[in-house]
C-alpha positions in Angstrom: -31.7 8.2 -7.1 -31.6 5.0 -5.1 -32.1 2.9 -8.2 -29.3 4.8 -9.9 -26.9 4.0 -7.1 -27.8 0.3 -6.9 -27.6 -0.1 -10.7 -24.1 1.5 -10.5 -22.8 -0.6 -7.6 -24.1 -4.1 -8.6 -22.2 -4.4 -11.8 -19.1 -6.2 -13.0 -17.4 -2.9 -13.7 -17.7 -2.0 -10.0 -16.2 -5.3 -8.9 -13.3 -5.0 -11.3 -12.7 -1.5 -10.1 -12.5 -2.7 -6.5 -9.8 -5.3 -7.5 -7.8 -2.6 -9.3 -8.1 -0.2 -6.4 -7.2 -2.8 -3.8 -3.8 -3.6 -5.2 -1.8 -0.5 -4.2 -3.7 -0.3 -0.8 -2.9 -3.9 0.0 0.8 -3.4 -1.0 0.9 -0.4 1.3 -0.9 -2.4 4.1 1.6 -5.3 3.7 4.5 -2.8 4.0 3.1 -1.3 7.2 2.3 -4.7 8.7 5.7 -6.3 8.1 7.4 -3.3 9.7 5.1 -3.3 12.7 5.7 -7.0 13.2 9.1 -6.2 14.6 8.0 -3.1 16.5 8.7 -0.5 13.8 5.9 1.8 12.8 6.5 2.7 9.2 4.3 5.7 8.4 6.5 6.7 5.4 4.6 4.4 3.1 3.0 7.3 1.2 6.4 8.9 0.4 8.0 5.6 -0.6 5.1 4.9 -3.0 5.6 8.4 -4.5 9.4 8.0 -5.0 9.0 4.4 -6.4 6.3 5.5 -8.8 8.5 8.1 -10.3 11.6 5.8 -10.3 9.6 3.0 -12.0 8.7 5.3 -14.9 12.1 6.7 -15.3 13.8 3.3 -15.0 11.4 1.9 -17.6 12.1 4.9 -19.9 15.9 4.8 -19.5 16.3 1.0 -20.0 13.4 0.3 -22.4 12.1 -2.4 -20.0 9.1 -2.2 -17.7 10.5 -4.9 -15.4 13.7 -2.8 -15.1 11.4 0.0 -14.0 10.0 -2.3 -11.3 13.5 -3.0 -10.1 14.3 0.7 -10.1 11.2 1.4 -8.0 12.1 -1.4 -5.5 15.7 -0.1 -5.2 14.4 3.4 -4.4 12.0 2.0 -1.9 14.8 0.1 -0.1 17.1 3.1 -0.2 14.4 5.2 1.4 13.8 2.9 4.3 17.6 2.4 4.8 17.9 6.2 5.1 15.2 6.0 7.8 17.1 3.1 9.5 20.4 5.0 9.4 19.2 8.2 10.9 17.0 6.4 13.6 19.1 3.4 14.5 22.6 4.8 14.0 22.3 8.5 14.7 19.5 8.2 17.3 17.0 10.5 15.5 13.3 10.1 16.0 12.1 7.7 13.3 8.6 9.2 13.2 9.9 12.7 12.7 12.0 11.4 9.8 9.0 9.7 8.2 6.8 12.7 8.6 9.5 14.8 6.9 9.7 12.3 4.0 5.9 12.4 3.6 5.9 16.2 3.7 8.4 16.8 0.9 7.9 13.6 -1.2 5.7 15.2 -3.8 7.8 18.3 -4.0 11.1 16.3 -4.5 9.4 14.0 -7.0 8.2 17.0 -9.1 11.6 18.7 -8.9 13.2 15.5 -10.3 10.5 15.2 -12.9 11.1 18.8 -14.0 14.8 18.4 -14.3 14.4 15.3 -16.5 11.4 16.2 -18.6 10.9 19.9 -18.2 7.3 19.1 -17.1 6.0 19.7 -13.6 2.8 17.6 -14.1 3.3 14.2 -15.6 5.7 11.9 -17.5 3.3 11.8 -20.5 6.1 13.2 -22.7 8.2 10.1 -22.1 7.8 6.9 -24.2 7.6 4.4 -21.4 7.2 0.6 -21.6 4.5 -0.5 -19.2 3.5 -3.8 -17.6 0.5 -5.5 -19.3 -2.4 -7.6 -18.1 -2.5 -11.4 -17.9 -5.1 -13.7 -19.4 -5.2 -17.0 -17.5 -5.6 -19.9 -19.9 -8.9 -21.9 -19.5 -10.1 -19.7 -16.7 -10.5 -16.7 -19.0 -13.1 -18.7 -21.1 -15.3 -19.5 -18.1 -18.4 -17.1 -18.0 -18.4 -14.6 -15.2 -15.6 -16.3 -13.2 -13.2 -15.7 -16.1 -14.1 -12.1 -16.2 -13.4 -11.7 -12.5 -10.2 -13.7 -12.2 -8.5 -13.2 -15.5 -7.3 -10.2 -17.4 -5.9 -8.2 -14.4 -2.6 -6.4 -14.3 0.4 -8.6 -13.5 1.2 -6.8 -10.3 -2.3 -7.5 -9.0 -1.6 -11.2 -9.2 1.8 -10.6 -7.6 0.1 -8.8 -4.7 -2.3 -11.6 -3.9 0.6 -14.1 -4.2 2.7 -12.1 -1.8 -0.3 -11.9 0.7 -0.3 -15.7 0.9 3.5 -16.0 1.0 3.9 -13.5 3.7 1.2 -15.1 5.8 3.2 -18.4 5.6 6.5 -16.6 6.4 5.2 -14.6 9.4 3.1 -17.3 11.0 4.6 -20.6 9.9 8.3 -20.1 9.9 11.0 -19.6 12.6 11.9 -16.3 11.0 8.4 -15.0 11.3 8.2 -16.2 14.9 11.4 -14.3 15.7 10.1 -11.2 14.0 6.8 -11.2 15.9 8.8 -11.8 19.1 10.7 -8.6 18.4 7.4 -6.7 18.0 5.9 -8.2 21.2 8.9 -7.7 23.5 12.3 -6.6 22.0 14.1 -7.0 25.3 12.9 -10.6 25.8 13.8 -11.4 22.2 17.4 -10.1 22.8 17.6 -12.3 26.0 16.6 -15.3 23.9 19.5 -14.5 21.5 17.6 -12.9 18.7 19.3 -10.1 16.8 16.5 -7.6 17.1 18.2 -4.8 15.1 19.0 -7.0 12.2 15.4 -8.3 12.0 14.0 -4.7 12.3 16.2 -3.7 9.4 15.0 -6.7 7.4 11.4 -5.8 8.1 12.0 -2.2 7.0 13.6 -3.4 3.8 10.6 -5.7 3.1 8.3 -2.8 4.0 10.1 -0.6 1.5 9.8 -3.2 -1.2 6.1 -3.7 -0.7 5.3 0.0 -0.6 7.5 0.5 -3.7 5.5 -2.2 -5.6 2.3 -0.2 -4.7 3.8 2.9 -6.2 5.1 1.1 -9.3 1.7 -0.5 -9.8 0.2 3.0 -10.1 2.7 4.3 -12.6 3.5 1.2 -14.7 0.1 -0.6 -14.5 -2.9 1.4 -13.5 -2.3 5.0 -14.6 0.7 4.1 -16.9 2.4 7.5 -16.2 3.7 9.3 -13.2 1.6 12.4 -12.2 1.7 14.9 -9.4 -0.2 13.6 -6.3 -1.0 10.3 -7.9 -0.6 8.3 -4.7 -3.3 10.5 -3.1 -3.5 9.0 0.3 -3.4 5.3 -0.6 -0.2 4.8 1.4 -2.0 6.3 4.4 -4.9 3.9 3.8 -2.4 1.0 4.1 -1.1 2.5 7.4 -4.7 2.8 8.6 -5.5 -0.7 7.6 -2.6 -1.9 9.7 -3.8 0.2 12.6 -7.3 -1.4 12.4 -5.9 -4.9 12.1 -3.8 -4.5 15.3 -1.7 -7.5 14.5 -4.5 -9.6 12.9 -3.3 -10.5 9.4 -6.6 -11.3 7.7 -8.2 -8.3 9.3 -5.4 -6.3 7.6 -6.4 -7.7 4.2 -10.1 -7.2 4.9 -9.5 -3.6 5.9 -7.5 -2.9 2.7 -10.4 -4.4 0.7 -12.9 -2.2 2.5 -10.9 0.9 1.7 -10.7 -0.3 -1.9 -14.5 -0.5 -2.0 -14.8 3.1 -1.0 -12.2 4.2 -3.5 -14.1 2.3 -6.2 -17.3 4.0 -5.1 -15.5 7.4 -5.5 -14.2 6.4 -9.0 -17.5 5.1 -10.3 -19.7 7.9 -8.9 -17.2 10.6 -10.1 -18.3 9.8 -13.7 -22.0 10.4 -12.8 -23.0 14.0 -13.0 -25.8 13.5 -10.5 -23.2 13.4 -7.7 -21.1 16.4 -6.6 -17.5 15.8 -7.7 -15.9 17.3 -4.6 -18.1 15.2 -2.2 -17.5 12.0 -4.1 -13.8 12.6 -4.1 -13.8 12.8 -0.3 -15.5 9.5 0.2 -12.3 7.4 0.5 -10.7 9.7 3.1 -14.0 10.1 5.0 -14.3 6.3 5.2 -10.8 6.1 6.8 -12.0 8.5 9.6 -15.3 6.7 10.1 -13.8 3.2 10.2 -11.0 4.2 12.6 -13.5 5.9 14.8 -15.8 2.8 14.9 -12.9 0.5 15.6 -11.6 2.7 18.4 -15.0 2.8 20.1 -15.4 -1.0 19.8 -11.9 -1.5 21.3 -12.6 0.9 24.1 -15.8 -0.9 25.1 -14.1 -4.2 24.7 -11.4 -3.2 27.1 -13.8 -1.6 29.5 -16.0 -4.7 29.5 -13.0 -6.8 30.2 -12.0 -4.7 33.2 -15.5 -4.8 34.6 -15.7 -8.6 34.2 -12.2 -8.9 35.8 -13.1 -6.9 38.9 
């Protein structure tokens, strides 16, 4: 049994699966992080990904262009977060309750729309939909092993890693990023310094919606190539969990997203092996979230406790 597990994990297929699984989770984590940087906790990532995944497929189908589908998905993501901003900032509703409501009925609304357009309550398989392809990097693709690892991935995977670098620069190396983080640390102090806190919070929500939407579009136009019921399956929540674990540390955010991707890859690889119970294997990614959050909470608790003792 052990040799079977090791032979399954230490393969190129497993590594490539991790890279594919990491893309939507990292998009979701970026979305949660950018919103949190201005003091907004966006827990509606899961629903935004669902709406955007469907919008991406429908936009691609209606226009005949996969990139138009990406734009459709991002627009829907922005509209969703603007709805949250309107009800919470203008009407004074509780933002978390709005987000919980969105997460609750996202799948049902998506399936209703899908049924009205296709007559199918399961997938968009009946639609002829252009999809985004993979990219072979010249020269690098011919290098043994390295070429197999770095080349041939979906285009949104490369965009994801590019955005990780860009957003690090924006958040930590620019005046805009400094003002956004100031809003998250102390909104009142930021207002006193002349920062338009509400405007920056809306901006962070818009960016959060775009990143989450890209995660959903990746699933429907790159990875699965269709929209199907329940396709996001907790990946948005994993992004939110990664942001909670990171606690403001950007590279810890990326690392947490990759760790969750490893567990999802384990679930995918082992699900094709009849030696492992399917239901148990399918629960691995969700169980990993619980375990990692528990461990991080315990570590933080003792870190704070040790600090208090040392300070006494």
